[in-house]
C-alpha positions in Angstrom: 99.6 -16.3 -4.2 97.7 -13.0 -3.8 99.4 -11.4 -6.7 98.5 -14.4 -8.9 94.8 -14.1 -7.9 94.9 -10.4 -8.4 96.4 -10.9 -11.9 93.7 -13.6 -12.6 90.9 -11.2 -11.7 92.4 -8.5 -13.9 92.7 -10.9 -16.7 89.1 -12.0 -16.4 87.9 -8.4 -16.5 90.0 -7.5 -19.5 89.0 -10.8 -21.2 85.3 -10.1 -20.7 85.7 -6.7 -22.4 87.6 -8.4 -25.2 84.8 -10.9 -25.5 82.3 -8.1 -26.1 84.5 -6.6 -28.7 85.0 -9.9 -30.4 81.2 -10.5 -30.3 80.8 -7.3 -32.3 83.4 -8.3 -34.9 81.9 -11.8 -35.2 78.3 -10.6 -35.6 79.4 -8.2 -38.4 81.7 -10.7 -40.1 79.3 -13.6 -40.0 76.5 -11.6 -41.5 78.5 -9.7 -44.1 81.7 -11.8 -44.6 83.6 -8.5 -44.3 85.5 -7.1 -41.4 84.2 -3.7 -40.4 87.2 -1.5 -39.6 85.0 1.4 -38.5 83.5 -0.6 -35.6 86.0 0.9 -33.1 85.2 4.4 -34.3 81.5 3.8 -33.8 82.3 2.7 -30.2 84.4 5.9 -29.7 81.5 8.0 -31.0 79.2 6.4 -28.5 81.7 7.0 -25.6 82.2 10.6 -26.5 78.4 11.2 -26.9 77.6 9.6 -23.6 80.3 11.6 -21.9 79.0 14.8 -23.4 75.4 14.0 -22.3 76.6 13.2 -18.7 79.1 16.1 -18.2 77.8 19.0 -20.4 74.1 18.4 -20.3 74.0 16.8 -16.7 71.8 13.9 -17.9 71.9 10.9 -15.5 74.3 8.2 -16.7 71.7 5.5 -17.4 69.5 7.8 -19.5 72.6 9.0 -21.4 73.7 5.4 -21.9 70.5 4.2 -23.5 70.2 7.5 -25.5 73.7 6.8 -26.7 72.9 3.2 -27.7 70.0 4.5 -29.8 72.1 7.3 -31.4 75.0 4.9 -32.2 72.5 2.4 -33.7 71.0 5.1 -35.8 74.5 6.2 -37.0 75.4 2.6 -37.8 72.1 2.2 -39.7 72.7 5.5 -41.6 76.3 4.4 -42.6 75.0 1.0 -43.7 72.2 2.5 -45.8 74.3 5.2 -47.4 77.7 3.4 -47.9 77.6 -0.3 -47.3 74.3 -1.4 -48.8 75.2 0.1 -52.2 78.3 -2.1 -52.1 76.4 -5.4 -52.0 77.9 -7.6 -54.7 81.2 -5.7 -54.9 84.5 -7.4 -54.2 85.3 -7.8 -50.5 88.4 -5.7 -50.8 86.3 -2.7 -51.9 84.0 -3.0 -48.9 87.0 -3.4 -46.6 88.6 -0.2 -48.1 85.3 1.5 -47.6 85.1 0.6 -43.9 88.7 1.9 -43.5 87.7 5.1 -45.2 84.6 5.4 -42.9 86.9 4.8 -39.9 89.1 7.7 -41.0 86.0 9.9 -41.6 84.6 9.1 -38.2 87.9 9.8 -36.5 88.2 13.1 -38.2 84.6 14.1 -37.3 85.2 13.0 -33.6 88.5 15.0 -33.5 86.8 18.1 -34.9 83.8 17.8 -32.5 85.5 16.8 -29.3 89.1 17.6 -29.8 92.2 15.5 -29.1 92.4 16.0 -25.3 92.0 13.1 -23.0 88.6 13.1 -21.3 87.7 11.3 -18.1 84.2 10.1 -17.1 82.9 11.2 -13.7 82.6 8.4 -11.1 79.5 6.5 -12.1 79.9 3.4 -10.0 81.1 3.3 -6.3 84.8 3.8 -6.2 85.4 2.0 -2.9 87.2 -1.3 -3.7 86.1 -4.6 -2.3 88.6 -6.6 -0.3 88.6 -10.4 -0.2 91.5 -11.2 2.1 94.6 -9.7 0.5 92.9 -9.3 -2.9 91.5 -5.9 -3.8 88.8 -5.8 -6.5 87.4 -2.6 -7.9 83.6 -2.5 -8.1 84.0 -1.2 -11.7 85.6 -4.6 -12.5 82.6 -6.4 -11.0 80.2 -4.3 -13.0 82.2 -4.8 -16.2 82.3 -8.6 -15.8 78.6 -8.7 -14.9 77.6 -6.5 -17.9 79.7 -8.6 -20.3 78.3 -11.9 -19.1 74.8 -10.4 -19.2 75.3 -9.2 -22.8 76.7 -12.6 -23.9 73.8 -14.5 -22.3 71.2 -12.1 -23.9 72.8 -12.5 -27.3 72.9 -16.2 -26.9 69.2 -16.3 -26.0 68.4 -13.9 -28.9 70.2 -16.1 -31.5 68.8 -19.3 -30.1 65.2 -18.6 -29.6 64.0 -15.5 -31.5 62.9 -15.7 -35.1 65.1 -12.8 -36.0 68.1 -14.4 -34.3 67.5 -17.8 -36.0 67.2 -16.0 -39.4 70.5 -14.2 -38.7 72.1 -17.5 -37.9 70.8 -18.9 -41.1 72.2 -16.0 -43.1 75.5 -16.4 -41.4 75.6 -20.1 -42.2 74.6 -19.8 -45.9 73.4 -16.5 -47.4 72.2 -18.0 -50.7 70.2 -20.8 -49.0 68.7 -18.4 -46.5 67.7 -16.0 -49.3 66.1 -18.8 -51.3 64.1 -19.7 -48.2 62.6 -16.1 -48.1 64.9 -14.5 -45.5 65.5 -10.9 -46.4 69.2 -10.0 -46.4 
C-alpha cells in the first residue's frame, strides 16, 4: 500500500509539471493556431541562465529566478518581433518550420554558450524529506506541486477577470471577430 501511495505522489508531482508545460503549449496554440516547437529551448535557456546567475555570479536564487523570467520574456518577445510577426498570414506549415528552425538555432547557441556537460543546481530548497508514516516525500516535490497549482490558479484568475485576459480569450475563440471588435492582435 505504501508503494502505491508513493507512486501516486510521484505521479501527482510529475503531472503538475506536465500541466505547466501543457499550459504553455495551449496558450501559444490558442493565440496563434500554431505549435511553437521552440518553447522547450526557451525553457532550457531560462534554466541555464538562472543556473549561471546562481552559481557563477552568486546571485540569490529568487533574484536570479525573477531576472531569468524577465530575460526569457524579452528573448521570446525579440523572437516574436523578428521572426514570427513577419510570418502573419503565411501558411501554418511555414510558421511551424520556422519554430523548428528557431529551436535548432537556440539549441546551438545554448550548446556554444554553456557546453554539453550536465549541470546540477545547488540545493535551493531543504533537502530533508518529510515522512508520513512509511511514505517519504521530498520537500522539492511539495514546492513543485505548490508552484504549479499557484501558477494555474493565477492564470485562471488572469484569463477570467483581467481585461487583457478576456481579450486573449476572445482572440483564442475567434481571431477575426475579436479583431473586428477592436482587439489588437
